N, C-alpha and C positions, 0 to 999 in steps of 0.2 A: 366745290369741296375738294381738297388737296390729296394729292394719291398719299398711301401708305409708307411710313419706313419702312427701308429693304432693308434686312438682317441676312449675311448669306452665311449659310454652313457648310463648312469647307470639308474635303474627306477626312481630314485629320481631328474632326469632332470640334473645331474652332469656333466662335459663331463671330460674324464680323459686321459691322452698323455702318453701314456705307454713307450714314447722313452726318455721322460724327468721327468718321474713318479711322475706325479704332476696334481693337477685339473687345469684345463684351463675355459676360457668364450668365450663368442662369437667374442671378443674382439680379442682374441689370436688366434681363428681360422681365422676371418679378417687377421692378420699378414702373418700368414701362407702362406694363398692365393697371398697375394702381395709380398711376397718372393717367393712365387712360388714352395712353398715345396708342392710335390705329397704327399697326407696325403690321409687316409678313416677313415670313422665315422660308428662303428658298434655298434649296441644296443646290450647291454652287455647281455638283458633276451630273444631275440629270435634269436641272431646274424646277422639279417640284416643288410645290408649295407644300412644305411640311411645318408650318405654325401651331396645327392641333398637335404634332409629336412633341414639339419643342413646349408648348405648354403641359402638356402632360406630364413630362418632362418636368417642368417647375412645381408641378403641383406634387409629384412624387416625391422632390428635393424636401417639399414644407412637410410634406408628412411623417418623413421619415428625422425629419430635422427639426422641427417646429413645432408648434400646437397641431398636433393630429386633429382633423375634424371628422373622419370618415372611418367607420370603424371596420374592421375583420367582416363582419356580417355585411354590412352593406355595399362594400368592396364586392363579396360574392354573391349578393343579388343582382349588382350591377353586371357580373358577368355573367350570371345565368340568363337575365335579360336578353342577352344578344343572341340566342337560341330562341327564345320564347315571345320576344313582342317585337311588335312592330319598330324597328330603329328609330324614324321621325315621328313616331307618339312618342317614346319615349325621351327624346331627347327634348321635343317640345314642353313635355311635362315637367322634365327636370329644370329645363330653363325658367318654366312659368314657377316653378316654386322657389326656385333661389331670387326669381325675381319680386317675388310676393314677400319672402324671407327678408330681404335686406329694405323692402318701402316699409316693412310692418317694427323693423327694428329703427330708423329714422324717424319712423311717425312715435313711437314710444320714445324715443330720445328727444324729439317736441315736446310731447306731454310731460315728459319730467321737467324739461325747462320751463314750460309756461306755468307749471305746480311751483318750481323751486325759484324761478326766475334767472334761472342760468344752466348753462351746458354741463350735465354731470361731470361729465370729465374732466371739464375746466376745474368744475366747483371742488372736487375732488384733490385736483393737483395742486390746489389753492390754500384748501385744507390742511393738506400735510406742509406746506411751504408754512403757513403759520406757525401750526404745531413745532415747527423744527425750530424756529424765530423763538419759539417758547419756551423748548428745552434748553436750548444754547442761553436763554436770557436767565432762567431757574440756575442752570450748572457756575453761570458765570458769578448770579449771588450768592452763592452755597461756596464757592473758591474766596469771594471777597469775605465773606462771613467767617471761614475758617482761618484765612489771613489776621483778620482784625481780631480776633481772638489769641491767636497766637502771639500777635504784636501785644493786647493787653495782658496776655497773662505773662510774657517775659517782661512787661516795663512793669507790671506788678510784683515781679520776686525784686527785681531792680530795687523798688521803694522800698520792699520789708528788709530786704538786706543791705540796704544804706540806712533805714531808720533804725537796726538794731546797733549799727555802729555809731549812730549821735547817741543813742541810751548808754550803751556801755564805753565810750569813750571819752 
């Protein structure tokens, strides 16, 4: 098993990825989490592991600027739990609950896929693309119809006016 990627946090609050030799942002940390990259964040000055603190910052950013999933009531209940519940019990409970939720979500997606025959998200994307293509085709046909109508009516007007000249002349 390989060692986790080391991210160093400097006193100026910048994060430095030692593997890629570049400064990174909280968005980059989120990408590491999403890609299941094992990492740890070390405070450069104290040598302390501050991974949890940085992960909490990522969650805070997501809650403020993304799609929030934690209500104010939920957050207040967590704060209250710090003084009234055994921390290890609460941590295990929340971790197991989230793990169960993620497993259920995958299971339901699998069930829908087995009924529908495809991944529901892929199916929606494909359906959307087909609908866009149909709308574009319809729009093109309508435009062709309008341009051929105007060509026919202007050609008809020319024929009428030339026919009038033949009768009178």
